[in-house]
N, C-alpha and C positions, 0 to 999 in steps of 0.2 A: 867248546872251551870249558875249563873247570869253573870259571866264574858264573857262566850261564847255568851249568848243572846245579851249582850250589844255590843260586838264586831261585831256581825252580823247586829245589828241595825245600828251601825256606818257606816258599809260598804254598807248598803242598797241603791239602786238606782232605786227601783221599780217605783217611781213617776217621775223620771227624764224626761221622754218624755212629761209630763204634766205641769211641773213647768217652770216659766220664769227665773229660776236661777239654779245654781248647788245645788243639795240637800245637806243639812247640818242637819242631824238628831240631835235633842237636847233632851236628856233625862238625868235625874240626879237621880239615885237611888243607894242604897248600900245594902248590906245584912242586915244592921241594920235599914233599913227604917221601921218606925212604923206609920208615918203620910204620906199618899200618896196624892198628889195634882194632880188631873186629869182635865186639862183644855181642850181647843179645839185644838190649834196648836200654835207653836211659831209665834210671830209677827215679824215684820221687824227688830226691835232692837235686839230681842233675836237671830234671824238668824245671824245678824252681829257679835254679841258677843259670841254666843254659851252658854250663861248663862240664864236659864229659869227665867221668870218673872223679867228680868232686864230692866224694863220699868215702866211707870206710873201705869200700872195695877198691877205690883208687889208691888209698894209702897202701894196701897190701900189694896191689899190682905194681906200684912204683918201687916197693921194696924188692919184689921179684926181679924187676928190671934193673935195679941198682941205681935208680934215679931219685933226685930230690924233686920237690914240687916245682921249683923254679925252672929246672931243666925240662921236666915233662911238659909244662905248658909254654915254655919260652923258646924251645928249639923247633924251627919249622920242619925239621926232618921227621918229627913225630906227629902222626895223624891218628884220629879216632873216627871210625865210621861203623856203627853197630849194624846189626841185621835189620833193625827197625829204628827209625830216628826219633820217634816220639815215645814217651812213657806210656805203656799199655794199661796202666792202672793196677790196683792192688786186689788180689783175690781174697775171698772170705777167710782163708787160713793165714793171711798176713804176708804172703809172698807176692811178687809181681806176676801178672799174667805173662804168658809167653809172647814173644814178638809176633805181631801179625805178619803172615807171609806176604801180604800184598805190597808191603813197603820194599822188601828185597826185589820182588818181581818188577816193581815200577822203576827202581833207582839203582840197584846194586851194579849191574853190568855197565851202565853208562857212566857211573861215578868211577869205577875201577879203570875204565878205559882212559880216563883223564889223569891217572896217576902212574905214569910210565917209569918213574924212578924208584918205586917200591922194591926194596931188596929183602925185606922180612915182613911177613904177615903173621900176626899173633891171632890165632883163632881161639877166642876166650869163651869157653862153654860149648855145650853140645849143639846148640842151634847154629852157631857160626861154623862149627866143624862139619855138621851135616850138609850145609849149603855148599861150602867150599870143597869138601873132600868127597862128597857124594858116596859112591860105593866103597871108597877106601876107608870109611870110618869103621871102627870096631863095633862090636855088639853093644858096648857101653862107652860112656865118655872115658872111663878109666882105661879101657883097652886102647882107645884112640890116643890118649895122652901117653900111655906106656910105650906106644909104638912111635914116639916122637922122632926117633932117629931115621925112620923110613921116609919121612916127608922132605928130606933134603934141607939145604941151608936157607930156603926161602919161605918155608912154612913151619910154624911151631904151634901145635895144639896145646892149650892150657886149660886147667879147670877154671871155673869162675872164681874170682878172688873174694867172693862174698863171705861174710862171717858164717853163713849157713854151711860153708864147706870146711869149716875148721875140723870137724870130725873126719872128713875125707882126708885132709892133710895129715892128720895123726895116723890114720890107717895106711897111708901111702908115703912113708918117709923118703922113699926113693925120689919123689918129685923135688923136694927141696935139697936133697943131696946131689942129684944129677942134673935135673932140668934147669933149676934156677941159676946155678953157676954158668951153664952154657948160655942161657938167656942173657945174663949180665955181660958175658964176654962178647956175644954177638952185638948187643946194643952199644957197648962201649966202642967196639971196632967200627961200627957204622957211623957213630957220631964223631969219631976221631978222624975219619977219612976226609 
């Protein structure tokens, strides 16, 4: 049952020896989840608040999806389950460490099995894309996102909406010209059904 898996995730401390803080798993899914957002791992602000995408990346992601904050957090059809559920810490250069793979190995498959209504999975960033798409990923995240049409109506690879990717968005204007209108249309259609 989903409730059991979520309780087990909330109690997980498998990464505690490797984290610079107390683990705080952040996952937000319900039995009604039809749009599943799979990012890398919670950032510092998400770790502090316990609310996924409660940061500037979330603002940009909601813009891409055509959703306001109230809809994003209020609709049970929208779920968030990153590749790792706990904030991995900040590296010396100021960015977040990558998601530890042990989290996905422990929890990902059993969580996804409990979400049979998912119609659209957003693979946000290269870590989520590599896990879900395996050998179908391109040589780079850009190649994978550029091939978005090949993954069918159920999977959509996206760049991470971090401010660090602002330069990427400027170099790849096709993303906001082609992909975000499609994303908004799919999200609106699923939520209207």
